[in-house]
C-alpha positions as CSV (number, residue, x, y, z in Angstrom):
1,Q,5.9,-61.9,-37.8
2,R,8.6,-64.4,-37.1
3,L,6.4,-67.2,-38.4
4,Q,5.7,-65.3,-41.6
5,A,9.4,-64.5,-42.2
6,A,10.6,-68.0,-41.2
7,K,13.0,-69.6,-43.6
8,E,12.9,-73.1,-42.0
9,G,11.7,-76.1,-43.9
10,W,8.0,-77.2,-44.1
11,P,8.2,-79.6,-41.1
12,T,9.6,-76.9,-38.8
13,R,7.1,-74.4,-40.0
14,L,4.3,-76.8,-39.5
15,L,5.5,-77.4,-35.9
16,L,5.5,-73.6,-35.3
17,I,2.0,-73.3,-36.7
18,S,0.8,-76.1,-34.5
19,T,2.4,-74.6,-31.4
20,V,1.1,-71.1,-32.0
21,S,-2.4,-72.4,-32.7
22,R,-2.4,-74.4,-29.4
23,V,-1.2,-71.3,-27.4
24,V,-3.8,-69.1,-29.1
25,G,-6.6,-71.5,-28.4
26,F,-5.7,-72.5,-24.9
27,H,-5.1,-68.9,-23.7
28,Q,-7.9,-67.4,-25.9
29,L,-5.5,-64.9,-27.4
30,L,-6.5,-62.6,-30.2
31,L,-3.9,-63.0,-32.9
32,L,-6.0,-61.8,-35.8
33,N,-3.2,-62.0,-38.5
34,F,-2.8,-65.7,-37.8
35,Y,-6.0,-66.7,-39.7
36,P,-5.0,-65.0,-43.0
37,F,-1.6,-66.6,-42.6
38,L,-3.2,-70.0,-42.3
39,Q,-5.4,-69.2,-45.3
40,R,-2.2,-69.3,-47.4
41,Y,-1.8,-73.0,-46.7
42,C,-5.4,-74.1,-47.0
43,N,-5.5,-75.6,-50.5
44,P,-6.1,-79.3,-51.4
45,H,-2.7,-79.8,-52.9
46,Q,-0.8,-78.5,-49.8
47,K,1.3,-81.0,-48.0
48,D,-0.2,-81.9,-44.6
49,V,-3.2,-79.8,-45.2
50,T,-5.2,-81.7,-42.6
51,Q,-2.7,-80.6,-39.9
52,V,-3.1,-77.0,-41.1
53,L,-6.9,-77.2,-40.9
54,A,-6.5,-78.8,-37.4
55,A,-4.3,-75.8,-36.4
56,A,-7.0,-73.4,-37.6
57,V,-9.6,-75.2,-35.5
58,Q,-7.4,-75.2,-32.5
59,A,-6.8,-71.5,-32.8
60,T,-10.5,-70.7,-32.9
61,H,-12.3,-69.8,-29.8
62,G,-15.4,-67.7,-28.7
63,L,-13.5,-64.4,-28.6
64,V,-12.3,-64.4,-32.2
65,P,-14.6,-62.1,-34.3
66,E,-16.4,-63.8,-37.1
67,D,-15.0,-61.3,-39.6
68,A,-11.5,-62.7,-38.9
69,L,-12.6,-66.3,-39.5
70,W,-15.0,-65.8,-42.5
71,P,-12.3,-65.5,-45.2
72,L,-10.6,-68.7,-44.0
73,V,-14.0,-70.6,-43.8
74,R,-14.9,-69.3,-47.3
75,Q,-11.6,-70.4,-48.8
76,V,-12.0,-73.9,-47.3
77,A,-15.5,-74.1,-48.7
78,M,-14.4,-72.9,-52.2
79,Q,-11.2,-75.0,-52.4
80,F,-12.4,-78.3,-50.9
81,V,-16.1,-78.5,-51.5
82,S,-17.0,-78.3,-55.2
83,E,-18.0,-80.6,-58.0
84,R,-14.5,-80.7,-59.5
85,C,-12.9,-82.0,-56.3
86,Q,-12.4,-85.7,-55.6
87,P,-14.6,-87.2,-52.8
88,E,-11.6,-87.5,-50.4
89,V,-10.8,-83.8,-50.8
90,M,-14.5,-82.9,-50.1
91,Q,-14.5,-85.1,-47.1
92,V,-11.5,-83.2,-45.6
93,G,-13.2,-79.8,-46.4
94,I,-16.5,-80.8,-44.8
95,Q,-15.0,-82.2,-41.6
């Protein structure tokens, strides 16, 4: 909740996202509201979107239910991989 209500600038928020994702991934925590929160920042025009996608990958582990990840994966596929996107954007979405 603190991360959602944070009023810090984008660099500080990105550090918080990165830290939370590492803790969630390392300790295999179930923080199911973190994935919809990341979904908000997964669009091609978002600043440092590759770091946000990396945070999503770091926070994913075997105990996370597929239902929690599916909306995030679907949004990445829809936003990054389409014929109207530039090749660089599609490359980020596929990786």
